[in-house]
N, C-alpha and C positions, 0 to 999 in steps of 0.2 A: 729738376728739383725746384728751381726758382718759380716755374709755372705752378707747381703743386702748392708751394708756399703762398703765392699770390692768390690762388683760388681759395685756399683756406681762410686767408685774411678777409677776402671779400665776403665769403659765406658767413664768417663770424660777425662782420659789420652789419650784414643784412638781418641776421637773427637778432642782434642787439637792438637795431632800429625797430624791428617788429615788436620785440618784447617791451621796449620803451613806450611804443604807441599803445600797446594793450594795457600797460600798467599806469598809463597817465591818469592821475587822480581826477575825480569828478569835481573836487573843490581845491583851488590853489590858494594858499595863505601867504604867498610871497608878497603880494601887495593887496590892499583892500579892494573888494569889488564894490563898485558904486552903481546905483540905479542909472546914473547919467552916462555911464560909459557905454559906448556903442562899438560893436564889432567892426572890423575892417570890411568894407564892401568888397564882394567877390565880383570882379568885372567879367569873369568868364561865364556868369549866369545871367539869364534873361528872364524877367518876370512875365508870366502869362496867366490867364484865367481859364478855368474849366467852364463848361456850359452851366447855366444856373440850375440850382436845385430848389424845388418848391416842397416845403414840408406841409403835408396835408393838415388842414385845419388852421393854417396861418395865412397871413396876407403879405408875406414877403418872399422875395427871391434871394437866394444866397449864392454868391459867386466865390468859389475857392480860388485863392491866389497862391501861386508857387513859382519856383525858379527851375529852369531847365538849362542845361549846358549849351552855350552858344556854339552852333555848328555851321560852318560855311557851306553854301549850296554845293560847291565843287566837290565836297567830301562825300556827298551821297548821290550826286548826278553821275558819278562814275560806276554806279551799280551797287554802292553800299546802302545799307538800310537807312531809311529816314529816322530821325530821332523821335522818341515817344513824346507826345504832347499831353499825355494824361498825367495829372499831378495829384488826383485825389480819388477816393473810392467812397461810395455811399450805399448804406444798407441799414435797415432797422433803426431809422431815425438817427444815424450817426455818420458823420463825415470823418474820414481818416486820411492821413498822408503826412507829409512834412511841409506844411503850408506856412507862408510868410505873412498871410493875412486872410481875412474873409471880408467880402464886401456885400452890401445889402441894398435892395431896392424894394420899396413898398409897392405892391401891385396897384397900378393906376397912377403912379407918379414916375417922373423921369430921373430924379436925383439918385445917384449911386454913391454911397458913403462907406467908409472903412470902419472895421471893428476897432482898430487902434492905429495910432501913428508911431508906435514904438516898435523896435525890432523884437520879433517873437518867432518861435517855430512851433506851430500848432500841430500836435499829433492826433488829437481827437476832439471833435466838437459834437456833443450829444444833446439832442432835444429831449427834455423831460416830459415825454408824452403822457405818462400815467398821472403826473402832477397836473398837467394841463387839463386832462379830462375831469379831474376831481375839483380843481379850483378855478378853472378858466383863466389861469395865468400861464403864459408861455415863456419858459426859461430855457437857456442853453448853458451847459457846463463844458469847460475846455480843459484839456490836459496839454500843457505847453511849457516851453523853456523861454524865460524872459531875461536871464542874466548870463553873461559869459563867465560862469563860476569857475571853470578850469583855466581861465586866462590864456587861451590859445588864439585869441583874436577872432574866433568863430563862434557863432551861435548855432548849435545843432543838438542832436539827441544825446551827446556826451555831456551836456550841461544838465543841471538839476531841473526836474519837472515840477511844475506848480499847478494848482487848481484855481481856475477862474470861473466867473459866472456872468451872465448878461441876460437881458430880455431877448426874445427870439429875433428881434430886429437889430440886434447888435448894440443896443444902447445900455447904459448903466454897467459898462464893462468893469468888473471889479475882481481883485485878487482875494482869495479866501485863505490859502495856505501861507504860513510864515516864510519869509526869505530864508534860503539855505536849508530848508527842510525838503527832502526828496519825497514826493508823493508816492505812496505805496499802492493804494487803491481807494475807491470810493463806492458807495451805493446809496440808492434812494429807498427810504422806507415809507410806503404810502400811508400806513396807519398813523404815523406821527408827522407826515408832510415835511420830513427832514432829510437832509443829506448828511451822511456820516463818512468821514475819511480818516486815513492814517498817514502820518509822515514819519520818516526816520531822520534823525539829526546826527551829524558827525561829532559825537561826544568827545572822542580822543583827538580830534583835529589832525588826523593823518591823511585827510583828503579822500578817504574811501568810506563807503557805508557797509558796515559789518554787523554780525550778529550781536555783538556787545553794545552797539550804539543805541541811543535812547529812542524808543517809539512813543509818539504822542498821538492822541486821539481827539478828534474835533467833530462837532455837529453844527448844522446850520438849519434853523427853523425857517422854511421858505414862506411861511405865512406872516412872518414879522415884516414890518414896514422897512426896517433897515436890516439888510442881510449881512450877518457877520458870523464868523466862526467862534464857537464857544468850546473851550477845552473841557473834556471829561476824563475820568480816571477809572477805567474798568479793571485795572490790575494795580 
């Protein structure tokens, strides 16, 4: 009987932990989140780079940077599978993954430099090819997390996603979406040379994004000298 009781208690504890993990809010209001706060470094991870990517029509090489779990040689020399060293995917002028940075090198030069020196998790980096063909300006859009909004001391895809932009060589890296607004989606409209995107804000401050929360709409005219998001009101 004691064994059955012990088994039930352990099972309930595991279910409770799993439920708590699933229900962890995306935004925590226990203490303010500041731009200067940095997540705790994960010493079990090792930073590596994928082989460089060349976007046709540009003069730069892009090196995706990401983290892999550190594995001792002895753990796979005994016949176990070697760890995967692939950290990104590339297709249709878009780099995807869970990347800690991108690095750039102009073709013909030796210097390699970073997109940012701040902690980020980049999920998508998209080259605006249609805009480049029309305007001869090469721009990149990024979907990434840049703040530990749920206060779990980790920066990952459980934190709010934001929209950033830069030139194709990683310069003029700039945030377009407002802080604490979860990016829903974006698109490029060639006829207006503009980016349109939507965010959702946690209106009731319960830490979750739900149907009743406020949706905000923004556009960015890419032909303007200063790229900035302007709010518009379709509803």
